[in-house]
NUVEXDREN-383440 format. One record per residue (C-alpha): residue number from 1; residue in one letter; x, y, z. Coordinates in Angstrom, 3 decimals, always signed. Example, Ala and Ser with C-alpha at 12.3 -4.5 7.8 and 13.67 -1.06 7.14 Angstrom:
<sites>
<site resi="1" resn="A" px="+12.300" py="-4.500" pz="+7.800"/>
<site resi="2" resn="S" px="+13.670" py="-1.060" pz="+7.140"/>
</sites>
This chain:
<sites>
<site resi="1" resn="M" px="+0.000" py="+0.000" pz="+0.000"/>
<site resi="2" resn="T" px="+1.464" py="+3.310" pz="-1.079"/>
<site resi="3" resn="K" px="+0.793" py="+6.404" pz="+0.971"/>
<site resi="4" resn="F" px="+0.793" py="+9.854" pz="-0.533"/>
<site resi="5" resn="S" px="+1.860" py="+12.959" pz="+1.317"/>
<site resi="6" resn="K" px="-0.147" py="+16.141" pz="+0.983"/>
<site resi="7" resn="A" px="+2.795" py="+17.731" pz="-0.825"/>
<site resi="8" resn="S" px="+2.845" py="+15.016" pz="-3.471"/>
<site resi="9" resn="L" px="-0.865" py="+15.538" pz="-4.141"/>
<site resi="10" resn="R" px="-0.536" py="+19.307" pz="-4.591"/>
<site resi="11" resn="G" px="-0.803" py="+20.467" pz="-8.150"/>
<site resi="12" resn="L" px="-2.966" py="+17.547" pz="-9.238"/>
<site resi="13" resn="R" px="-6.520" py="+18.166" pz="-10.271"/>
<site resi="14" resn="T" px="-9.244" py="+17.134" pz="-7.840"/>
<site resi="15" resn="K" px="-10.257" py="+14.067" pz="-9.828"/>
<site resi="16" resn="Q" px="-6.644" py="+12.852" pz="-10.022"/>
<site resi="17" resn="R" px="-6.173" py="+13.388" pz="-6.265"/>
<site resi="18" resn="M" px="-9.333" py="+11.443" pz="-5.451"/>
<site resi="19" resn="E" px="-8.295" py="+8.577" pz="-7.761"/>
<site resi="20" resn="A" px="-4.862" py="+8.428" pz="-6.096"/>
<site resi="21" resn="M" px="-6.400" py="+8.349" pz="-2.612"/>
<site resi="22" resn="H" px="-8.999" py="+5.712" pz="-3.559"/>
<site resi="23" resn="A" px="-6.306" py="+3.505" pz="-5.070"/>
<site resi="24" resn="T" px="-4.455" py="+3.391" pz="-1.740"/>
<site resi="25" resn="A" px="-7.538" py="+2.942" pz="+0.466"/>
<site resi="26" resn="P" px="-7.561" py="-0.250" pz="+2.549"/>
<site resi="27" resn="A" px="-9.831" py="-3.055" pz="+1.412"/>
<site resi="28" resn="G" px="-13.239" py="-3.435" pz="+3.007"/>
<site resi="29" resn="V" px="-14.355" py="-6.159" pz="+5.392"/>
<site resi="30" resn="R" px="-17.345" py="-8.456" pz="+4.829"/>
<site resi="31" resn="V" px="-19.415" py="-8.550" pz="+8.020"/>
<site resi="32" resn="V" px="-22.563" py="-10.377" pz="+9.103"/>
<site resi="33" resn="P" px="-24.812" py="-9.136" pz="+11.924"/>
<site resi="34" resn="A" px="-24.949" py="-11.253" pz="+15.081"/>
<site resi="35" resn="N" px="-28.782" py="-11.266" pz="+15.153"/>
<site resi="36" resn="D" px="-31.857" py="-9.951" pz="+13.315"/>
<site resi="37" resn="D" px="-32.063" py="-6.834" pz="+15.496"/>
<site resi="38" resn="G" px="-28.522" py="-5.980" pz="+14.446"/>
<site resi="39" resn="R" px="-29.464" py="-6.457" pz="+10.795"/>
<site resi="40" resn="R" px="-32.349" py="-4.043" pz="+11.227"/>
<site resi="41" resn="L" px="-30.664" py="-1.436" pz="+13.435"/>
<site resi="42" resn="L" px="-26.931" py="-1.414" pz="+12.680"/>
<site resi="43" resn="R" px="-25.724" py="+0.904" pz="+9.964"/>
<site resi="44" resn="H" px="-22.167" py="+1.936" pz="+9.161"/>
<site resi="45" resn="P" px="-21.818" py="+5.736" pz="+8.759"/>
<site resi="46" resn="K" px="-19.966" py="+5.311" pz="+5.445"/>
<site resi="47" resn="G" px="-20.705" py="+1.710" pz="+4.455"/>
<site resi="48" resn="G" px="-24.479" py="+1.633" pz="+4.888"/>
<site resi="49" resn="G" px="-26.734" py="-0.976" pz="+6.428"/>
<site resi="50" resn="F" px="-27.300" py="-4.665" pz="+5.875"/>
<site resi="51" resn="P" px="-29.427" py="-6.197" pz="+3.117"/>
<site resi="52" resn="A" px="-32.407" py="-8.400" pz="+4.026"/>
<site resi="53" resn="E" px="-30.156" py="-11.471" pz="+3.804"/>
<site resi="54" resn="G" px="-26.419" py="-12.000" pz="+3.659"/>
<site resi="55" resn="S" px="-23.486" py="-9.802" pz="+4.519"/>
<site resi="56" resn="A" px="-22.387" py="-6.235" pz="+3.873"/>
<site resi="57" resn="E" px="-19.036" py="-4.731" pz="+2.874"/>
<site resi="58" resn="W" px="-17.870" py="-2.205" pz="+5.451"/>
<site resi="59" resn="P" px="-14.646" py="-0.166" pz="+5.445"/>
<site resi="60" resn="D" px="-11.920" py="-1.531" pz="+7.733"/>
<site resi="61" resn="D" px="-11.986" py="+1.406" pz="+10.151"/>
<site resi="62" resn="R" px="-12.382" py="+2.043" pz="+13.893"/>
<site resi="63" resn="F" px="-16.185" py="+1.778" pz="+13.776"/>
<site resi="64" resn="T" px="-16.021" py="-1.682" pz="+12.184"/>
<site resi="65" resn="K" px="-13.274" py="-2.858" pz="+14.560"/>
<site resi="66" resn="R" px="-15.359" py="-1.753" pz="+17.582"/>
<site resi="67" resn="R" px="-18.428" py="-3.616" pz="+16.296"/>
<site resi="68" resn="L" px="-16.293" py="-6.743" pz="+15.726"/>
<site resi="69" resn="A" px="-14.821" py="-6.448" pz="+19.237"/>
<site resi="70" resn="D" px="-18.180" py="-6.026" pz="+20.999"/>
<site resi="71" resn="G" px="-19.732" py="-8.912" pz="+19.042"/>
<site resi="72" resn="S" px="-22.515" py="-7.014" pz="+17.239"/>
<site resi="73" resn="V" px="-21.103" py="-8.191" pz="+13.902"/>
<site resi="74" resn="T" px="-18.840" py="-11.044" pz="+12.872"/>
<site resi="75" resn="R" px="-16.385" py="-11.262" pz="+10.025"/>
<site resi="76" resn="E" px="-17.700" py="-13.394" pz="+7.179"/>
<site resi="77" resn="A" px="-15.561" py="-16.437" pz="+6.502"/>
<site resi="78" resn="P" px="-14.002" py="-16.357" pz="+3.034"/>
<site resi="79" resn="P" px="-15.478" py="-18.997" pz="+0.722"/>
<site resi="80" resn="E" px="-13.300" py="-22.066" pz="+0.365"/>
<site resi="81" resn="P" px="-12.543" py="-23.187" pz="-3.173"/>
<site resi="82" resn="E" px="-14.560" py="-26.268" pz="-4.004"/>
<site resi="83" resn="G" px="-12.805" py="-29.520" pz="-4.736"/>
<site resi="84" resn="R" px="-9.679" py="-28.535" pz="-2.848"/>
<site resi="85" resn="E" px="-8.929" py="-30.038" pz="+0.492"/>
<site resi="86" resn="K" px="-6.546" py="-28.419" pz="+2.885"/>
<site resi="87" resn="E" px="-3.206" py="-30.099" pz="+2.698"/>
<site resi="88" resn="R" px="-1.042" py="-29.893" pz="+5.745"/>
<site resi="89" resn="R" px="+2.642" py="-30.650" pz="+5.444"/>
<site resi="90" resn="K" px="+3.929" py="-32.940" pz="+8.136"/>
<site resi="91" resn="P" px="+7.358" py="-31.958" pz="+9.459"/>
<site resi="92" resn="D" px="+10.087" py="-34.447" pz="+8.702"/>
<site resi="93" resn="K" px="+12.493" py="-35.584" pz="+11.369"/>
<site resi="94" resn="G" px="+15.339" py="-34.013" pz="+9.415"/>
<site resi="95" resn="D" px="+13.725" py="-30.539" pz="+9.408"/>
<site resi="96" resn="Q" px="+14.551" py="-29.805" pz="+13.033"/>
<site resi="97" resn="P" px="+17.984" py="-30.284" pz="+14.573"/>
<site resi="98" resn="D" px="+18.285" py="-32.746" pz="+17.451"/>
<site resi="99" resn="E" px="+20.500" py="-30.421" pz="+19.463"/>
<site resi="100" resn="P" px="+19.619" py="-26.867" pz="+20.455"/>
<site resi="101" resn="N" px="+21.412" py="-24.044" pz="+18.676"/>
<site resi="102" resn="H" px="+24.088" py="-22.562" pz="+20.958"/>
<site resi="103" resn="A" px="+25.383" py="-20.059" pz="+18.396"/>
<site resi="104" resn="A" px="+24.419" py="-17.052" pz="+20.525"/>
</sites>
């Protein structure tokens, strides 16, 4: 993520400045309300409310982090690709040394 200083944005036209700032904005977070009351009542000041069903995309800001911390919303789990199972590599005996490293 590239950050722009105010000095580097000076001299650019408004549209170019806005495009540069939007390009560096952090990605949003998909959240689901904890209950139906939350779906009806919760609304992000910039991201809007929830649809009748499903999740909403909210900006990853302090408001969203507070709602995640207090449990009013939960982060939606990313969809797993179908047909792929998680493969976990088992450590081999030779990967770890038998003796501790005394190099320090």
